Every structure is written in structure tokens, then in C-alpha cells.
C-alpha positions as CSV (number, residue, x, y, z in Angstrom):
1,M,-0.3,0.2,0.0
2,G,2.9,2.4,0.2
3,K,3.8,1.6,-3.3
4,A,0.3,2.8,-4.3
5,L,0.3,5.3,-2.1
6,A,3.8,7.0,-3.1
7,K,2.5,6.4,-6.4
8,K,-0.8,8.5,-6.0
9,A,1.2,11.1,-4.6
10,G,3.8,10.5,-7.8
11,V,1.0,11.3,-9.9
12,A,-0.9,14.2,-8.3
13,A,2.5,16.2,-8.2
14,L,3.0,15.6,-11.3
15,E,-0.7,16.5,-12.4
16,T,-0.1,19.8,-10.5
17,T,3.1,20.2,-11.8
18,L,1.8,19.4,-15.4
19,R,-1.3,22.3,-14.8
20,A,1.2,24.4,-13.6
21,A,3.0,24.2,-16.9
22,M,0.2,24.2,-18.6
23,P,-0.6,27.6,-19.2
24,E,2.8,28.1,-20.5
25,L,2.6,25.2,-22.8
26,L,-0.8,26.3,-24.4
27,Q,0.6,29.6,-24.6
28,S,3.4,28.1,-26.6
29,L,1.4,26.0,-28.7
30,E,-0.9,29.3,-29.0
31,N,2.2,30.9,-30.5
32,L,3.1,27.7,-32.5
33,Q,-0.3,27.8,-34.3
34,G,0.2,32.0,-34.6
35,D,3.4,31.4,-36.6
36,I,2.0,29.1,-38.6
37,R,-1.1,30.8,-39.8
38,Q,1.4,34.5,-40.6
39,L,3.8,31.5,-42.2
40,R,0.7,30.8,-44.1
41,L,-0.4,34.1,-44.8
42,A,3.1,34.8,-46.2
43,M,3.8,31.8,-48.4
44,D,0.0,32.7,-49.9
45,A,0.9,36.6,-50.1
46,Q,4.3,34.8,-52.2
47,F,2.2,32.7,-54.3
48,A,-0.7,35.3,-55.4
49,K,2.6,37.6,-56.3
50,V,4.2,34.6,-58.3
51,D,0.5,33.6,-59.9
52,D,0.3,37.6,-60.8
53,R,3.6,37.5,-62.5
54,F,2.7,34.5,-64.4
55,T,-0.5,35.9,-65.4
56,R,1.6,39.6,-66.8
57,I,4.1,36.8,-67.9
58,D,1.5,34.7,-69.6
59,E,-0.5,38.2,-71.0
60,R,2.7,39.1,-72.8
61,F,3.6,36.5,-74.3
62,T,0.0,35.8,-75.7
63,K,0.0,39.2,-77.0
64,I,3.8,38.5,-78.9
65,E,2.0,35.9,-80.1
66,D,-0.9,37.2,-81.3
67,R,1.6,39.8,-83.1
68,L,3.9,37.2,-84.2
69,L,0.6,35.6,-85.7
70,Q,-0.4,38.6,-87.5
71,V,3.5,39.5,-88.6
72,E,2.6,35.8,-90.1
73,R,-0.1,36.5,-91.6
74,A,0.9,40.0,-93.4
75,T,4.0,37.9,-94.3
76,D,1.9,35.1,-96.2
77,Q,0.1,37.8,-97.1
78,L,2.4,39.6,-99.2
79,R,4.8,36.4,-99.8
80,L,1.6,35.2,-102.1
81,E,1.4,38.8,-103.8
82,F,4.8,38.5,-104.6
83,K,4.0,35.2,-105.9
84,E,1.2,36.4,-108.2
85,E,3.0,39.8,-109.4
86,L,6.6,37.2,-110.2
87,N,4.1,35.0,-112.4
88,D,2.5,37.5,-113.8
89,R,5.7,39.2,-114.7
90,A,6.6,35.6,-116.4
91,E,3.5,35.1,-118.2
92,R,4.5,39.0,-119.9
93,L,7.7,38.4,-120.5
94,L,6.8,35.1,-122.6
95,A,3.9,36.8,-124.6
96,V,6.9,39.5,-125.2
97,M,9.3,36.4,-125.7
98,N,6.7,35.3,-128.1
99,E,5.8,37.9,-130.1
100,L,9.6,38.6,-130.2
101,S,9.6,34.9,-131.8
102,H,7.4,35.9,-134.6
103,R,8.6,39.3,-135.6
104,I,11.8,37.8,-135.7
105,T,10.6,35.0,-137.9
106,R,8.5,37.3,-140.5
107,V,11.4,39.7,-140.6
108,D,13.6,36.5,-141.3
109,Q,11.6,35.2,-144.1
110,R,11.5,38.9,-145.5
111,L,15.3,39.0,-145.4
112,E,14.9,35.8,-147.7
113,D,12.5,37.0,-149.8
114,Y,14.7,40.4,-150.7
115,Q,18.1,38.4,-151.1
116,E,16.2,36.0,-153.8
117,F,14.6,39.1,-154.9
118,S,18.2,40.7,-155.3
119,R,19.6,37.8,-156.8
120,I,17.3,37.1,-159.6
121,N,17.1,40.9,-160.1
122,S,21.2,40.7,-160.4
123,Q,20.3,37.8,-162.6
124,K,18.3,40.1,-164.9
125,M,20.9,43.2,-164.6
126,D,23.4,40.5,-165.7
127,N,21.4,39.6,-168.6
128,W,21.0,42.7,-170.0
129,L,24.4,44.0,-169.0
130,E,25.8,40.9,-171.4
131,R,23.2,41.7,-174.0
132,L,24.5,45.6,-173.8
133,V,27.6,44.8,-173.9
134,S,26.9,42.4,-177.1
135,V,24.9,44.9,-178.8
136,E,27.7,47.5,-178.7
137,R,30.2,44.5,-180.0
138,A,28.0,44.1,-182.3
139,Q,27.3,48.0,-183.1
140,Q,31.2,48.7,-183.1
141,P,32.9,47.2,-186.1
142,R,29.8,48.4,-188.1
143,R,30.8,52.2,-187.1
144,R,34.6,51.5,-187.8
145,R,33.3,49.9,-191.8
146,A,31.5,52.7,-192.0
147,G,33.5,55.1,-190.8
């Protein structure tokens, strides 16, 4: 029984000591809980700032992407216009080259005709000159006889 009494006295002393220390422990616990709340609030504020920064970055990237799409569309439009203009110029140049080819062919044919005409006329002239020379030769001895 002495042991039980000593045990009860020890437990009572411990309870008294714990009750005496309890306000300090409760205060420390409340302080820890307050610190944790403040830490959570600070972290939430930091997370909000980070989220805000990411939102602004996303907005900037969205603006940049939109601008890049506009530039891409404008570039595609200019490329198509340039391609159409280049095709038009090529078609006009081809038409001019074809017309020039036809004209050169006609000029070449006319030159050939002129050469043929000149050759024929030259032969006729040669024939006339030969006749003239033969007539003059034929007339020269008659003049000498008459004279």
C-alpha cells in the first residue's frame, strides 16, 4: 500500500506540475499556431504574387503570339502577292518573247525574200548587161566599117 500511495502522490505531483506548466505550454502552442498562420498567410501572399507574375507573363506571351500571328499572316499575304506578281511578270515576259519570236521569223522571211529578189534582179541585170555589151560589140565594128 505504501507503493500505491507513493504512486498516487507521484501522479498527483506530476498533475500539479503539468497544470502549473500547462498555461505556458498552451501559450507556446498558441504562439506556434499563430506563427504557422502567419507563415501560411505570407506564403499565400507570395503565391499570389507569383501567380500574378505568371499571369502577366502569360498576357505578354499572348500579346507576342498574337503579334507573331499577325506578322505571319502579313508575310504570307505579301509572299502570295509577290508570287502572283512574279507569275504575271513571267507570263507577260513569255508573251513578249513569243511576239518577238514571231516578228523575228517574219523579218527573217522578208530578208530571205529580199535576197531572192536581189539575186533574181542581179541575174536580170547581168543578162541585160551582157546583152548591152554584146550589142555594143556588135555595133562597134559597124561603126568602124562605116567610118
